[in-house]
C-alpha positions as CSV (number, residue, x, y, z in Angstrom):
1,M,83.0,29.9,-80.3
2,I,80.6,30.0,-83.2
3,Q,82.3,30.7,-86.6
4,L,80.5,33.5,-88.5
5,T,80.3,31.8,-91.9
6,R,77.9,32.7,-94.7
7,R,75.9,29.6,-93.9
8,N,75.6,30.5,-90.2
9,C,74.5,34.1,-91.1
10,C,71.8,32.7,-93.3
11,L,70.6,30.4,-90.6
12,V,70.4,33.3,-88.1
13,L,68.6,35.5,-90.5
14,G,66.2,32.7,-91.4
15,Y,65.5,32.1,-87.7
16,F,64.6,35.7,-87.0
17,L,62.4,35.8,-90.1
18,F,60.7,32.7,-88.9
19,A,60.3,34.1,-85.4
20,S,58.8,37.3,-86.8
21,R,56.3,35.3,-88.9
22,V,55.1,33.0,-86.1
23,E,54.7,35.7,-83.5
24,G,51.2,35.2,-82.2
25,Q,50.9,32.1,-84.4
26,E,48.7,30.4,-81.8
27,S,46.0,33.0,-82.3
28,V,46.4,33.0,-86.0
29,N,45.9,29.3,-86.4
30,S,43.0,29.4,-83.8
31,I,41.1,32.0,-85.9
32,G,41.4,29.7,-88.8
33,A,43.6,29.2,-91.9
34,A,40.9,30.4,-94.1
35,A,40.9,33.8,-92.3
36,G,44.7,34.1,-92.6
37,R,47.2,36.2,-90.8
38,H,45.9,39.5,-92.1
39,A,42.4,38.8,-90.8
40,S,43.8,37.5,-87.5
41,N,45.7,40.7,-86.9
42,Q,42.7,42.8,-87.8
43,I,40.5,40.9,-85.3
44,Q,43.0,41.0,-82.5
45,D,43.5,44.8,-83.2
46,L,39.8,45.3,-83.1
47,F,39.3,43.5,-79.8
48,Q,42.2,45.4,-78.3
49,D,41.2,48.8,-79.6
50,Y,37.7,48.4,-78.4
51,F,38.8,47.2,-75.0
52,E,41.2,50.2,-74.5
53,W,38.8,52.7,-75.9
54,K,36.0,51.7,-73.5
55,W,38.2,51.9,-70.5
56,R,39.6,55.3,-71.5
57,I,36.1,56.7,-71.4
58,V,35.9,55.9,-67.7
59,P,39.4,56.7,-66.3
60,E,38.1,56.6,-62.7
61,S,36.9,53.0,-63.2
62,A,40.1,52.1,-65.1
63,S,42.2,53.4,-62.2
64,T,40.1,51.5,-59.7
65,K,40.6,48.3,-61.8
66,G,44.3,48.9,-61.8
67,L,44.6,49.6,-65.6
68,F,47.2,52.3,-64.9
69,D,49.0,51.8,-68.3
70,L,45.9,53.3,-70.0
71,L,46.1,56.5,-68.1
72,N,48.2,59.6,-67.4
73,G,47.1,59.3,-63.8
74,D,45.4,62.6,-63.4
75,E,42.1,62.0,-65.2
76,L,38.5,62.2,-64.1
77,N,35.6,61.0,-66.2
78,D,34.7,63.5,-68.9
79,M,31.0,64.2,-68.5
80,S,30.7,67.0,-71.0
81,L,27.9,66.7,-73.5
82,Q,30.5,67.0,-76.3
83,S,32.4,64.0,-75.1
84,I,29.2,61.9,-74.4
85,K,27.9,62.4,-77.9
86,T,31.1,61.0,-79.4
87,I,30.4,57.6,-77.8
88,P,27.6,56.3,-80.2
89,I,29.6,57.5,-83.2
90,Q,32.6,55.4,-82.1
91,C,30.4,52.5,-81.3
92,Q,29.1,52.6,-84.9
93,K,32.7,52.6,-86.2
94,F,33.6,49.5,-84.1
95,Q,30.4,47.8,-85.3
96,D,31.4,48.5,-88.9
97,R,34.8,47.1,-88.4
98,A,33.4,43.9,-86.9
99,Q,30.8,43.5,-89.7
100,K,33.5,44.1,-92.4
101,L,35.6,41.3,-90.9
102,L,32.6,38.9,-90.8
103,D,31.7,39.8,-94.4
104,S,35.3,39.5,-95.7
105,F,36.7,36.3,-94.2
106,K,35.7,32.8,-93.2
107,I,36.3,32.8,-89.5
108,N,36.1,30.0,-87.0
109,P,32.9,29.8,-84.8
110,R,34.5,31.0,-81.6
111,T,36.0,34.1,-83.1
112,E,32.7,34.7,-85.0
113,H,30.9,34.5,-81.7
114,F,33.1,37.1,-80.1
115,L,32.7,39.4,-83.1
116,N,28.9,39.1,-82.8
117,V,29.1,39.9,-79.1
118,L,31.0,43.1,-79.9
119,K,28.4,43.9,-82.5
120,Y,25.7,43.3,-79.9
121,E,27.4,45.6,-77.5
122,T,27.9,48.4,-80.0
123,K,24.3,48.1,-81.2
124,A,23.0,48.3,-77.6
125,C,25.2,51.4,-77.2
126,I,23.8,53.1,-80.3
127,N,20.2,52.2,-79.5
128,G,20.6,53.2,-75.9
129,F,22.0,56.6,-76.6
130,Q,18.9,57.5,-78.5
131,Q,17.1,57.5,-75.1
132,E,19.5,60.2,-73.8
133,G,20.0,58.5,-70.4
134,Y,22.9,60.9,-69.8
135,L,20.2,63.6,-69.1
136,L,19.6,61.8,-65.9
137,P,23.1,62.2,-64.6
138,P,24.4,60.7,-61.3
139,I,22.8,62.6,-58.4
140,S,20.8,59.9,-56.7
141,F,21.2,58.6,-53.1
142,M,22.6,55.4,-54.6
143,N,25.3,56.4,-57.1
144,G,25.4,60.2,-57.1
145,I,28.6,62.0,-58.0
146,H,28.9,62.9,-54.4
147,I,29.1,59.2,-53.5
148,K,31.1,58.1,-56.5
149,L,33.8,60.6,-56.1
150,T,34.2,60.3,-52.3
151,K,34.6,56.5,-52.7
152,F,37.1,57.0,-55.4
153,F,39.3,59.4,-53.5
154,K,39.2,57.7,-50.1
155,G,39.5,54.1,-51.3
156,N,42.4,52.2,-52.7
157,N,41.6,53.3,-56.2
158,M,44.6,55.2,-57.4
159,K,48.2,54.5,-58.0
160,L,50.0,55.9,-54.9
161,Q,53.7,54.9,-55.1
162,S,55.6,58.1,-55.9
163,L,55.5,61.8,-55.4
164,K,54.2,62.2,-58.9
165,D,51.3,59.9,-58.1
166,Y,50.2,62.2,-55.3
167,Q,50.7,65.2,-57.5
168,N,48.2,63.5,-59.9
169,V,45.7,63.1,-57.1
170,V,46.0,66.9,-56.5
171,K,45.3,67.4,-60.2
172,R,42.3,65.2,-60.0
173,L,41.0,67.2,-57.1
174,R,41.3,70.4,-59.2
175,K,39.1,68.8,-61.9
176,I,36.2,68.0,-59.6
177,P,34.5,71.5,-59.9
178,N,34.5,71.1,-63.7
179,Q,32.9,67.7,-63.5
180,I,30.2,69.0,-61.2
181,D,29.6,71.9,-63.7
182,E,29.2,69.3,-66.5
183,V,26.6,67.4,-64.4
184,L,24.7,70.7,-63.8
185,I,24.6,71.3,-67.5
186,L,23.2,67.8,-68.1
187,L,20.6,68.3,-65.3
188,K,19.4,71.6,-66.9
189,L,19.2,70.0,-70.4
190,G,17.2,67.2,-68.8
191,V,14.7,69.8,-67.4
192,D,14.4,71.3,-70.9
193,S,13.8,67.9,-72.4
194,G,11.3,66.6,-69.8
195,K,13.7,64.0,-68.5
196,T,14.2,64.3,-64.7
197,H,14.8,62.2,-61.6
198,A,12.1,61.2,-59.2
199,N,11.8,62.6,-55.7
200,E,12.5,59.1,-54.3
201,S,15.9,59.3,-55.8
202,I,16.7,62.7,-54.5
203,F,15.3,63.4,-51.1
204,R,18.0,61.5,-49.1
205,T,20.8,63.4,-51.0
206,K,20.5,66.7,-49.0
207,E,21.8,65.1,-45.9
208,Q,24.5,63.2,-47.9
209,L,25.7,66.4,-49.5
210,E,25.6,68.3,-46.3
211,R,27.9,65.7,-44.6
212,L,30.6,66.6,-47.1
213,Q,31.0,70.1,-45.7
214,V,33.7,69.5,-43.1
215,R,37.2,70.7,-42.4
216,P,39.6,69.7,-45.2
217,E,41.6,67.5,-42.9
218,A,38.4,65.6,-42.0
219,S,37.2,65.3,-45.6
220,E,37.0,62.0,-47.4
221,F,38.7,63.8,-50.3
222,Y,41.8,64.2,-48.1
223,E,41.9,60.5,-47.1
224,S,44.6,59.4,-49.5
225,F,47.0,62.1,-48.4
226,K,47.1,61.1,-44.7
227,N,49.6,58.2,-45.1
228,M,52.0,60.0,-47.4
229,R,54.9,59.9,-45.0
230,K,54.5,56.2,-44.4
231,I,54.2,55.4,-48.1
232,L,57.0,57.7,-49.1
233,P,59.5,57.5,-46.2
234,N,62.5,58.6,-48.4
235,I,60.9,61.8,-49.7
236,D,61.9,65.1,-48.2
237,I,59.2,66.1,-45.7
238,S,58.9,69.6,-47.2
239,Y,57.6,68.1,-50.5
240,I,55.0,66.1,-48.6
241,D,53.9,69.1,-46.6
242,S,53.6,71.1,-49.8
243,I,51.4,68.6,-51.5
244,Q,49.2,68.1,-48.4
245,S,48.8,71.8,-48.0
246,D,47.8,72.1,-51.7
247,A,45.3,69.4,-51.3
248,K,43.7,71.0,-48.2
249,T,43.5,74.4,-50.0
250,I,41.8,72.9,-53.1
251,I,39.3,70.9,-51.0
252,R,38.4,74.0,-48.9
253,E,38.3,76.6,-51.8
254,N,37.2,74.5,-54.8
255,V,35.9,71.0,-54.1
256,L,33.5,71.7,-51.2
257,P,32.1,74.9,-52.7
258,A,31.4,73.0,-55.9
259,F,29.4,70.4,-54.0
260,K,27.5,73.1,-52.2
261,K,26.7,74.6,-55.6
262,L,25.3,71.2,-56.7
263,E,23.3,70.8,-53.5
264,N,21.8,74.3,-53.9
265,Y,20.6,73.5,-57.4
266,I,19.3,70.0,-56.8
267,H,17.4,71.1,-53.6
268,G,16.4,74.4,-55.1
269,P,15.4,75.0,-58.7
270,Y,15.6,71.3,-59.8
271,L,13.1,70.2,-57.2
272,K,10.4,72.1,-59.1
273,H,11.0,69.9,-62.1
274,L,11.1,66.4,-60.6
275,R,9.0,63.9,-62.6
276,A,5.4,63.7,-61.6
277,K,5.5,60.0,-60.7
278,P,8.1,57.5,-59.5
279,G,7.9,55.5,-62.7
280,I,10.2,56.4,-65.6
281,S,7.3,56.1,-68.0
282,S,6.1,59.5,-66.7
283,I,8.9,61.3,-68.5
284,H,8.8,62.3,-72.1
285,N,8.8,59.0,-74.2
286,G,9.1,57.2,-70.9
287,Q,7.5,53.9,-72.0
288,Q,10.0,53.5,-74.8
289,Y,12.8,54.5,-72.4
290,Y,11.8,51.8,-70.0
291,E,11.5,49.1,-72.6
292,E,15.1,50.0,-73.7
293,C,16.2,49.7,-70.1
294,L,14.7,46.2,-69.9
295,R,16.5,45.2,-73.1
296,F,19.7,46.7,-71.8
297,Y,19.6,44.8,-68.4
298,T,18.1,41.5,-69.4
299,T,20.0,41.4,-72.8
300,L,16.8,39.9,-74.3
301,S,15.6,41.9,-77.3
302,D,12.1,40.5,-77.5
303,I,10.9,40.8,-73.9
304,S,8.0,43.0,-72.8
305,P,7.1,44.6,-69.4
306,E,3.9,42.5,-69.4
307,E,5.7,39.3,-69.9
308,I,8.2,40.0,-67.1
309,H,5.4,41.1,-64.8
310,N,3.5,37.9,-65.4
311,I,6.5,35.7,-64.9
312,G,7.1,37.4,-61.6
313,T,3.5,37.0,-60.3
314,T,3.5,33.3,-61.3
315,E,6.9,32.7,-59.5
316,V,5.7,34.5,-56.4
317,Q,2.6,32.3,-56.2
318,N,4.5,29.1,-56.6
319,L,7.1,30.1,-54.0
320,R,4.4,31.1,-51.5
321,K,3.1,27.5,-51.7
322,K,6.5,26.1,-51.0
323,V,6.8,28.4,-47.9
324,K,3.7,26.7,-46.5
325,D,5.2,23.2,-47.0
326,V,8.4,24.2,-45.2
327,A,6.5,25.8,-42.4
328,V,4.7,22.5,-41.7
329,N,8.0,20.6,-41.8
330,L,9.2,23.0,-39.1
331,G,6.2,22.2,-36.9
332,F,4.0,25.2,-37.6
333,P,0.3,24.7,-38.1
334,S,-0.9,24.2,-41.7
335,D,-3.1,27.3,-41.6
336,I,-0.3,29.7,-40.6
337,T,-0.2,32.8,-42.8
338,F,3.0,33.8,-44.7
339,S,3.5,37.0,-42.7
340,N,3.0,35.2,-39.3
341,F,5.5,32.4,-40.3
342,I,8.2,34.9,-41.3
343,K,7.6,36.9,-38.1
344,A,7.9,33.8,-36.0
345,M,11.2,32.9,-37.7
346,Q,12.6,36.4,-37.3
347,D,11.6,36.5,-33.6
348,D,12.9,33.0,-32.8
349,P,15.8,33.4,-30.3
350,T,17.6,30.5,-31.9
351,Q,17.9,32.4,-35.1
352,Q,19.8,35.3,-33.5
353,F,23.5,35.9,-33.1
354,A,25.0,37.0,-29.8
355,S,28.1,38.7,-31.2
356,Q,30.1,39.8,-34.3
357,N,32.5,37.0,-33.8
358,E,29.8,34.4,-33.7
359,T,28.2,35.8,-36.8
360,L,31.5,35.8,-38.7
361,D,32.2,32.2,-37.6
362,H,28.8,31.1,-38.8
363,F,29.5,32.5,-42.3
364,K,32.9,30.7,-42.3
365,M,31.2,27.5,-41.3
366,L,28.6,27.8,-44.1
367,M,31.4,28.5,-46.6
368,S,33.3,25.4,-45.5
369,R,30.2,23.3,-45.8
370,I,29.4,24.6,-49.2
371,N,33.0,24.2,-50.5
372,S,33.1,20.5,-49.4
373,R,30.2,19.8,-51.8
374,L,31.2,21.8,-54.8
375,N,32.9,18.8,-56.5
376,L,29.4,17.2,-56.9
377,T,28.6,19.7,-59.7
378,F,31.9,21.3,-60.7
379,G,35.1,20.0,-62.2
380,D,38.6,20.5,-60.8
381,N,39.4,23.4,-63.2
382,E,36.4,25.4,-61.9
383,L,37.4,24.8,-58.3
384,S,41.0,26.0,-58.5
385,E,40.2,29.4,-56.8
386,V,37.4,28.5,-54.4
387,N,39.5,28.7,-51.3
388,R,41.1,32.1,-52.2
389,L,38.2,33.9,-50.6
390,D,38.3,35.9,-47.4
391,V,35.3,36.6,-45.2
392,K,35.6,40.2,-43.8
393,P,33.5,42.7,-41.9
394,F,32.1,45.6,-43.8
395,P,34.3,48.7,-44.1
396,P,32.9,51.7,-42.3
397,G,30.1,53.6,-44.0
398,Q,28.8,50.7,-46.1
399,G,25.2,49.5,-46.2
400,G,23.3,46.3,-46.9
401,L,23.7,42.7,-45.6
402,A,26.7,41.4,-47.6
403,Y,28.5,41.9,-50.9
404,Y,31.4,40.4,-52.9
405,N,34.5,42.2,-54.1
406,G,36.5,40.4,-56.8
407,P,40.2,39.8,-56.8
408,S,42.7,42.2,-58.5
409,I,43.5,41.4,-62.1
410,D,47.1,40.7,-61.2
411,G,46.0,38.1,-58.6
412,K,47.7,39.9,-55.7
413,R,44.5,40.7,-53.9
414,K,42.1,37.8,-53.1
415,G,38.3,38.0,-53.6
416,A,36.5,39.0,-50.4
417,F,33.0,38.3,-49.1
418,Y,32.0,41.3,-46.9
419,V,29.4,40.9,-44.1
420,N,27.7,43.7,-42.3
421,L,28.5,43.2,-38.6
422,Y,27.4,46.6,-37.4
423,N,23.9,45.4,-36.6
424,V,24.1,41.6,-36.0
425,G,20.5,41.7,-34.9
426,A,19.5,42.3,-38.6
427,L,21.1,39.0,-39.6
428,K,19.1,35.8,-39.0
429,R,20.5,32.3,-39.3
430,F,17.8,31.1,-41.6
431,E,18.6,33.7,-44.2
432,L,22.3,33.0,-44.7
433,M,22.8,29.8,-46.6
434,A,21.5,31.1,-49.9
435,L,23.1,34.5,-49.3
436,T,26.5,32.8,-48.8
437,M,26.1,30.7,-52.0
438,H,25.1,33.8,-53.9
439,E,28.0,36.1,-52.9
440,G,30.7,33.4,-52.4
441,N,30.8,29.9,-53.9
442,P,29.5,28.7,-56.3
443,G,28.1,32.2,-57.0
444,H,30.1,35.4,-57.6
445,H,33.5,34.3,-56.3
446,L,33.6,31.1,-58.3
447,Q,32.2,32.8,-61.4
448,I,34.3,35.9,-61.4
449,T,37.6,34.1,-60.7
450,Q,36.8,31.6,-63.5
451,V,36.2,34.4,-66.0
452,A,39.4,36.1,-64.8
453,N,41.4,33.0,-65.2
454,N,39.9,32.1,-68.6
455,N,42.7,32.9,-71.1
456,Y,40.3,32.2,-74.1
457,V,38.0,35.2,-73.6
458,P,38.8,38.6,-75.1
459,F,39.5,41.3,-72.6
460,F,36.5,43.5,-73.7
461,L,34.4,40.6,-72.2
462,K,36.6,39.6,-69.3
463,L,36.6,43.2,-68.1
464,P,33.3,44.8,-69.4
465,V,32.7,48.5,-69.0
466,H,29.4,49.9,-67.8
467,I,28.7,53.6,-67.2
468,W,26.3,53.0,-64.3
469,N,24.7,56.4,-64.3
470,R,23.7,56.4,-68.0
471,S,21.6,53.3,-68.5
472,P,20.5,52.5,-71.1
473,S,22.8,54.9,-72.8
474,S,25.9,52.8,-72.1
475,F,27.6,49.5,-72.8
476,P,26.0,46.3,-71.4
477,S,27.8,45.0,-68.4
478,Y,25.9,41.7,-68.5
479,T,24.1,42.0,-65.1
480,A,21.6,39.3,-66.3
481,Y,24.5,36.9,-66.8
482,T,26.4,37.7,-63.7
483,E,23.5,38.0,-61.3
484,G,21.6,35.3,-63.1
485,W,24.5,32.9,-62.4
486,A,24.5,33.9,-58.7
487,L,20.8,33.0,-58.4
488,Y,21.4,29.8,-60.3
489,A,24.2,29.1,-57.8
490,E,21.5,29.3,-55.0
491,Y,19.3,27.0,-57.0
492,I,21.8,24.2,-57.4
493,G,22.1,24.0,-53.6
494,H,19.2,21.6,-53.9
495,E,21.3,19.0,-55.8
496,M,24.3,19.7,-53.5
497,G,22.2,18.7,-50.5
498,L,22.5,22.1,-48.9
499,Y,18.8,22.6,-48.2
500,D,18.1,19.4,-46.4
501,D,17.6,21.4,-43.2
502,P,14.2,23.2,-43.5
503,N,15.8,26.3,-42.0
504,D,18.2,26.5,-45.0
505,M,15.3,25.8,-47.3
506,V,13.6,28.9,-45.8
507,S,16.8,30.8,-46.8
508,Y,16.5,29.7,-50.4
509,I,12.8,30.5,-50.7
510,S,12.9,33.9,-48.9
511,W,15.6,35.2,-51.3
512,A,13.9,33.6,-54.3
513,L,10.7,35.5,-53.3
514,L,12.6,38.8,-53.3
515,R,14.0,38.2,-56.8
516,A,10.6,37.1,-58.2
517,S,8.9,40.1,-56.5
518,R,11.3,42.4,-58.2
519,L,10.0,41.4,-61.6
520,V,6.5,42.4,-60.4
521,V,7.5,45.6,-58.6
522,D,10.0,47.0,-61.2
523,T,7.5,46.6,-64.0
524,G,4.7,47.8,-61.8
525,I,6.4,51.1,-61.0
526,H,7.8,51.8,-64.4
527,A,5.3,50.4,-66.8
528,F,2.0,50.1,-64.9
529,D,1.9,53.3,-62.9
530,W,2.3,51.8,-59.5
531,S,2.8,54.3,-56.6
532,R,5.7,53.9,-54.2
533,E,3.3,52.8,-51.5
534,E,1.8,50.1,-53.7
535,A,5.3,48.7,-54.4
536,I,6.3,48.8,-50.8
537,E,3.1,46.9,-49.7
538,Y,3.7,44.2,-52.3
539,L,7.2,43.6,-51.0
540,V,6.1,43.6,-47.4
541,A,3.4,41.0,-48.2
542,N,5.5,38.7,-50.3
543,T,9.1,38.8,-48.9
544,A,10.9,38.3,-45.6
545,L,12.2,41.9,-45.6
546,S,11.3,44.5,-43.0
547,R,9.2,47.5,-44.0
548,Y,12.3,49.7,-43.7
549,S,14.2,47.4,-46.1
550,C,11.3,47.3,-48.5
551,E,11.2,51.1,-48.6
552,A,14.9,51.2,-49.5
553,Q,14.5,48.4,-52.1
554,V,11.6,50.3,-53.8
555,D,13.6,53.6,-53.9
556,R,16.4,51.6,-55.5
557,Y,14.1,50.3,-58.2
558,I,12.7,53.8,-58.8
559,S,16.2,55.1,-59.3
560,W,17.5,52.2,-61.4
561,P,14.8,51.3,-63.9
562,G,15.0,47.7,-65.2
563,Q,18.1,46.6,-63.3
564,A,16.3,44.6,-60.7
565,T,14.7,42.4,-63.4
566,A,18.0,41.1,-64.6
567,Y,18.6,38.7,-61.7
568,K,15.6,36.4,-62.1
569,M,15.6,36.6,-65.9
570,G,19.2,35.5,-66.0
571,E,18.6,32.6,-63.7
572,R,15.6,31.5,-65.7
573,M,17.6,31.5,-68.9
574,I,20.4,29.4,-67.5
575,R,17.9,26.9,-66.1
576,E,15.9,26.8,-69.3
577,V,19.1,26.1,-71.4
578,R,20.1,23.4,-69.0
579,K,16.7,21.7,-69.2
580,R,16.9,21.7,-73.0
581,Q,20.5,20.3,-72.9
582,E,19.4,17.5,-70.5
583,K,16.6,16.6,-72.9
584,K,18.8,16.7,-75.9
585,L,21.8,14.8,-74.5
586,G,19.9,12.4,-72.2
587,N,22.3,10.1,-70.3
588,T,25.3,11.8,-71.8
589,F,24.5,15.1,-70.2
590,D,27.4,16.1,-67.9
591,V,26.5,18.8,-65.3
592,K,30.1,19.6,-64.7
593,K,30.8,20.2,-68.3
594,F,27.6,22.3,-68.6
595,H,28.7,24.5,-65.7
596,A,32.1,24.9,-67.2
597,S,30.5,26.0,-70.4
598,V,28.2,28.5,-68.8
599,L,31.2,30.0,-66.9
600,S,32.9,30.6,-70.3
601,C,29.9,32.3,-71.9
602,I,29.8,35.8,-70.4
603,G,27.7,37.9,-72.7
604,P,24.1,38.6,-73.7
605,L,21.4,36.0,-72.6
606,E,20.1,35.7,-76.1
607,M,23.4,34.3,-77.3
608,L,24.0,32.1,-74.3
609,E,22.6,28.8,-75.6
610,K,24.6,28.9,-78.8
611,C,27.7,29.8,-76.9
612,I,27.2,26.8,-74.5
613,E,26.8,24.4,-77.3
614,M,29.9,25.8,-78.9
615,E,31.9,25.5,-75.6
616,Q,30.8,21.9,-75.1
617,S,32.1,21.0,-78.6
618,D,35.7,19.8,-78.7
619,E,35.9,20.3,-82.4
620,Q,36.9,24.0,-82.5
621,P,40.3,25.2,-81.3
622,K,40.3,28.0,-78.7
623,I,41.9,31.3,-79.1
624,F,44.5,32.3,-76.5
625,Y,44.1,35.9,-75.3
626,G,46.0,35.8,-72.0
627,K,45.1,36.5,-68.4
628,V,46.3,40.0,-67.8
629,P,45.7,42.7,-70.6
630,M,48.7,44.0,-72.3
631,I,48.1,47.7,-72.9
632,K,49.5,49.3,-76.1
633,R,52.0,52.0,-75.1
634,E,51.0,54.2,-78.0
635,P,47.3,53.8,-78.6
636,K,46.6,52.9,-82.2
637,H,44.3,54.8,-84.5
638,L,40.7,53.7,-84.2
639,H,40.8,52.3,-87.8
640,S,43.9,50.1,-87.3
641,S,43.9,47.3,-89.8
642,G,46.9,45.3,-88.6
643,D,49.9,46.9,-90.3
644,K,52.3,44.5,-88.6
645,C,51.4,41.6,-90.9
646,A,51.7,43.8,-94.0
647,K,55.4,44.3,-93.3
648,L,56.1,40.6,-93.4
649,P,56.4,40.2,-97.2
650,I,59.1,42.9,-97.0
651,F,61.0,40.8,-94.5
652,S,60.6,37.8,-96.8
653,F,62.0,39.8,-99.8
654,L,65.0,41.1,-97.8
655,Y,65.7,37.6,-96.6
656,I,65.9,36.3,-100.2
657,V,68.2,39.2,-101.3
658,L,70.5,38.5,-98.3
659,L,70.4,34.8,-99.0
660,I,71.6,35.4,-102.6
661,I,74.4,37.8,-101.4
662,F,75.7,35.5,-98.7
663,L,75.5,32.3,-100.8
664,K,77.0,33.8,-103.9
665,P,80.4,32.1,-104.6
């Protein structure tokens, strides 16, 4: 038994005071003694406030991401003009807070880098909102509100563990008509301002919208209610029946009529005001709008449409020459044309798959082969998650060849590489090596899991927010970094010996041609007045895609100005930085260390090289932020300045007083 003496009381009080002072000490010391505890708390508060604020703007995405602690559980995105116009104002306030910290304290280089990234993001937000991208709200065949909301309600995107959770889904259903009304207001304001969508973005949506008009029980909006009895076996059936009945009534009387109202406007009055040409430059101040889109997606502030276009044409010419060399290695005559070679490869029976199982097994074989060679260019830390990747068939209703879905933030759900097996005839063996490297390892899976497991990156970067339907009036999501790495992952297949087979080399070149052609076509459409047909013909002539696929690609570029340029520009930047590092370091260059550094440098391309050099330096301590975000239960005021540390001197004073009392004879 411990005797409660004055001395023991003093020791206990001293311990608790010490514990309160060193709470979070690792991050304090990491930021630097010169900055001090007060600055440290302000910086941590800034990063946390910014992270939480961004995700609260997009509650649908926050719910999908599993950030339930940020939400009440019944929210939909607020698409009102009033709400939208507050975003750049708040961005300015966050930028001011970051600048004040940089001006007031001496901060270590890593923290300074993250503060500058936050400044970059908020500046992009402020500049992008001047283009009023929100006046082109989500109604396209790619990411229209009718697609976004059906995916949200039918997918595993909401917390569904209690009766209250299902009641929240009902509340969300009730809010759909209001969100559609907000979109209609934005569309009408866009008409008044001369900012409207292109026909190519809209004409497919009539059929998409018509498909929503079904019985409530068959509606995608009812999907999450179907398994209520299984998920809540202990709940009285009458409660479940009541909620299901409410959901069906709301879908029939409110949700579906609201979408019919949207359909009638888009394919009625709005059609008369579609922009005259597919390019965004045909709208009011369109050239300036497109240049801002390029800056937004490439995260390069000094790039021009002309420069991107010229890079693309040069890359296409060089890759076309390589195609001819590979064709000769495969036994084709030296004078074979590009189109004839591609057609011969596509028609070759040995390139076909006989069944879905054979196709899936082939992808698994490629992944095994790739994974066995990753240690040639990556260290053990970067390879810790490579085998936590499933290969799965596409869910019903999805399009494309393949895509990657990242793991959950709590690590309970593994990353998955989804393959389209509905039409195995569309998949050719010669196309799949580079595709597997892009979506799996060392592409998206290796990259995304490494960022997720990196405890030394603030959460506003680990989990970036991008409002897809408002570009460039949004926050950068670093497409150039993410997709640039995936293309770079295809490129390093050369040094991993994965393209020794000429068939696999065709895979690399055919995909590289598509990405290079995107630079030409995207700028052609939006900066140089290309027609849809001109763009389609360029892709048909210079890629391995079918005409049908080329048409879909071009309509995507029309609907998403600038986004398609991010892939190749990102890859080029990574390769250019590597080349300079190799020249600078000579024999001491370590490719594994370089790759580890790139994977730690999510952010804008124009800050990439400096970040890589900082990461490769062992001189600066790293700041520990953690793996899973800890959400504040009571959101702090936007201008929080770290009150916690201000209270510590009071504790110190109380300790001295108590010490005197207890030690007094």
